[in-house]
C-alpha positions in Angstrom: 4.5 11.6 -22.6 6.5 9.1 -21.3 9.2 10.0 -23.3 9.1 13.6 -22.3 9.4 12.8 -18.5 12.4 10.5 -19.2 13.9 13.4 -20.8 13.2 15.6 -18.1 14.1 13.2 -15.4 17.8 12.6 -17.4 18.3 16.2 -17.8 17.2 16.9 -14.0 19.8 14.0 -12.9 22.6 15.4 -15.3 22.1 18.6 -14.0 22.3 17.6 -10.4 25.4 15.5 -11.2 27.3 18.3 -12.8 26.7 20.8 -10.0 29.8 19.8 -8.2 30.2 20.1 -4.4 33.6 20.9 -2.9 35.6 21.4 0.2 38.1 23.7 0.5 40.4 24.5 3.6 41.8 28.2 3.9 43.7 29.2 7.0 43.2 32.7 7.8 46.3 34.4 9.8 45.0 38.0 8.8 41.7 39.9 8.8 40.6 43.3 7.1 38.0 45.1 8.9 35.9 48.4 8.0 34.3 50.2 10.7 34.0 53.7 12.5 35.8 55.5 15.3 33.5 58.7 16.6 31.4 58.2 13.5 34.1 58.6 11.1 34.9 55.9 8.7 37.9 53.4 9.3 39.7 50.5 7.8 41.6 47.9 10.0 43.8 45.4 9.3 45.3 42.7 12.0 47.5 39.8 11.5 47.9 36.8 13.9 52.0 36.7 14.9 52.0 33.8 17.6 50.4 32.1 20.8 50.7 33.6 24.4 51.4 30.0 25.6 50.1 26.8 25.0 46.8 28.0 25.8 45.7 28.6 22.0 42.9 30.9 23.0 45.0 33.5 23.5 47.1 35.3 20.6 49.2 38.1 19.9 48.4 40.5 16.9 50.0 43.3 15.1 48.5 45.6 12.2 47.5 49.1 11.7 44.2 51.3 11.0 43.5 54.3 9.2 40.8 56.9 8.7 39.5 56.4 5.2 39.6 60.1 4.7 43.3 60.3 5.4 44.4 56.6 4.4 47.8 57.5 7.1 48.2 54.0 8.5 48.8 54.1 12.1 50.4 51.2 13.7 48.7 48.8 16.6 49.7 45.9 18.5 47.9 43.8 20.9 46.2 40.8 22.2 43.0 39.0 21.5 41.3 35.7 22.6 39.1 32.9 21.6 36.1 35.0 23.2 36.2 37.7 21.0 38.0 40.2 23.4 40.3 42.4 21.5 43.2 44.9 23.0 45.2 47.3 20.5 47.6 49.9 21.2 49.5 52.5 19.6 52.6 53.5 21.3 53.5 56.2 18.9 57.3 56.9 18.0 58.4 54.1 20.6 55.7 51.6 18.8 58.4 48.9 17.9 60.0 48.9 21.2 57.1 49.2 23.3 55.2 46.1 21.4 58.1 44.0 21.8 58.3 44.8 25.9 54.4 44.4 26.0 54.5 40.9 24.5 57.6 40.1 26.6 55.6 40.8 29.6 52.5 39.0 28.6 53.2 35.2 28.7 50.3 33.5 30.5 46.4 33.7 30.7 46.8 35.0 34.2 49.1 37.9 32.7 46.5 38.2 29.4 44.1 39.2 32.1 46.0 42.3 32.7 47.0 43.5 29.4 45.8 46.7 29.7 47.4 47.4 33.4 50.6 46.1 31.5 50.3 48.4 28.6 49.3 51.6 30.7 52.7 51.3 32.1 54.1 51.7 28.5 52.0 55.1 28.1 50.3 54.4 24.7 49.1 57.3 22.9 45.8 55.6 21.6 44.5 52.5 22.2 41.0 50.4 21.3 39.4 48.2 23.5 36.7 45.5 22.6 35.1 43.5 25.7 32.9 40.5 25.7 32.1 40.8 22.1 28.8 38.9 21.3 29.6 37.2 18.1 25.8 37.1 17.0 25.9 40.9 16.8 26.9 42.9 13.8 28.6 45.1 14.2 30.9 45.0 17.3 31.5 47.8 19.6 34.0 49.0 21.8 36.0 52.2 22.9 38.5 54.2 21.2 41.0 56.2 23.7 43.2 59.3 23.0 44.0 62.3 25.0 41.8 61.5 27.9 39.0 61.2 25.5 36.6 58.3 25.0 34.7 57.6 21.7 32.9 54.5 20.5 34.5 52.2 18.0 32.4 49.9 15.8 33.8 47.0 13.4 31.4 45.9 10.8 31.7 42.2 11.7 30.4 39.5 13.8 33.5 38.1 14.7 36.6 39.6 15.3 39.0 36.5 15.5 42.0 36.5 13.6 43.3 33.0 13.2 40.7 31.2 11.6 40.6 27.5 10.3 37.9 27.8 7.4 36.5 24.8 5.8 34.4 26.2 2.9 31.5 24.1 1.5 31.1 25.0 -2.3 27.5 23.8 -3.3 25.1 24.1 -6.1 23.0 27.2 -6.8 26.2 29.4 -6.2 26.0 28.6 -2.6 28.7 28.4 0.1 29.0 28.0 3.8 31.9 27.5 6.0 31.9 25.1 8.7 33.9 27.5 11.2 30.7 29.3 11.5 28.4 26.7 12.5 30.1 23.6 13.6 33.1 24.7 15.2 36.6 26.3 14.8 38.7 23.5 14.9 38.3 22.6 11.1 39.6 19.1 10.3 36.7 18.1 7.8 37.0 15.9 4.5 34.6 15.7 2.1 33.2 12.1 1.5 30.1 11.9 -0.3 26.5 13.6 -1.1 23.0 12.9 -2.0 19.5 13.9 -2.8 16.6 12.6 -1.0 12.8 13.1 -0.6 13.4 15.5 1.9 16.3 17.3 0.5 20.0 17.0 0.3 22.9 15.4 2.5 26.7 16.1 2.4 28.7 13.5 4.4 32.0 14.9 6.0 34.5 12.9 7.9 36.7 14.6 10.4 40.0 14.6 12.4 40.3 17.4 15.0 42.1 18.3 18.2 40.3 17.5 21.0 40.7 20.7 22.8 41.6 23.7 20.7 43.3 25.0 23.9 46.5 23.0 24.1 46.7 23.0 27.8 44.3 21.1 30.4 42.3 18.2 29.8 42.7 16.3 26.2 45.3 19.4 25.2 46.9 19.0 22.0 45.3 15.4 21.8 43.9 14.7 18.1 41.4 12.1 19.5 38.2 13.9 18.3 37.4 11.9 15.0 34.3 10.8 13.4 31.5 11.8 10.7 29.3 14.5 10.4 26.0 14.5 8.2 24.8 18.0 6.9 21.2 18.6 6.0 20.2 21.1 3.3 16.5 21.6 1.6 16.2 20.7 -1.7 17.2 24.3 -3.0 20.8 23.6 -0.9 19.6 26.1 1.9 21.1 24.7 5.1 19.2 23.2 8.1 21.2 21.4 10.5 23.6 18.8 11.2 24.1 15.5 13.3 27.8 14.3 14.7 28.7 10.7 15.1 32.0 10.1 17.1 34.4 7.3 16.2 37.0 8.0 18.4 37.1 10.7 21.2 39.4 11.9 24.2 36.5 13.9 25.8 34.1 10.9 25.8 36.7 8.1 26.2 35.8 6.3 23.3 38.7 4.4 22.2 37.0 0.4 22.2 36.2 0.7 18.6 36.1 -1.9 15.9 35.9 -1.1 12.4 34.7 -3.2 9.3 34.5 -2.1 5.5 32.0 -4.0 3.3 33.4 -6.2 0.6 32.0 -3.8 -2.1 33.7 -0.7 0.1 30.2 1.2 0.1 29.5 1.3 3.8 31.5 0.9 6.9 30.5 -0.5 10.2 32.0 0.8 13.5 31.3 -1.5 16.9 32.0 1.0 19.5 32.4 0.2 23.1 30.7 1.7 26.3 32.3 4.6 27.2 31.8 7.6 30.1 29.0 8.7 28.4 27.3 6.5 25.8 26.3 2.6 25.7 27.8 0.3 23.5 26.6 0.9 20.1 27.1 0.8 16.2 27.5 3.1 13.3 26.7 2.2 9.9 28.2 4.6 7.3 26.7 4.7 4.0 29.5 6.3 1.8 27.3 6.2 -1.3 24.3 7.7 0.1 25.8 10.1 2.4 24.0 8.9 5.8 25.2 7.4 9.1 22.7 5.0 10.7 23.4 4.5 14.9 22.0 1.4 16.3 22.3 -0.9 19.6 
């Protein structure tokens, strides 16, 4: 019996170790959506073509859509923002010229708010507006305007953002998650280690990312957000939650930090001075066991 148990334990350990965990970074600059206009199935493809200004929340997009029945591509141009608002226009024979004029006139956050007003002066033949998109809802709904008629438009997605900094974690049991969906949209994660315990599994990530995804304003374009994230999973690798531990931060004014590595290089200790929001404390990062302990 003892031999059988030993063999079972060895095989289980081998199986776990063979289930490699990987993190892959994939930056999307285009998205293809399916949906419907007035009940008729459509396909839409949009790609990111640049920033409005230093405000990275406002993006130019170009693309097309077609009715699935006919597959004739109808060109689109417009603006979308970080909050999911999306405005798309077709100017008919003058698509190229009017698209250029539209972008030349929308150069700031204030002008983005007047996108439709500016576009209407260029006489679009048809246009699609999604406003106040709730990312928790799928599909997202908006309105399609043509010949003074209005129809409902739907896209079968919960996220109409085009430019995405995806960090995919490939897990055992053929599971995959994207940190873009549940941590934040700034990416910057690096896989450090993973471990298994009585309460489930853990994955340790180190991250460096911009403090403010919007390059304007406080902490804009600063790379001052650094630290570790511990992701918690069930024994079957179902995601539960995560904890974040900052070692540097523009937002929290965390800069007084001393870093010490153990001789065996299995742990790192950070002594972090008092900041605007937190008292002085220590972080002990256990690289082998994929854990972080915060102490006074």
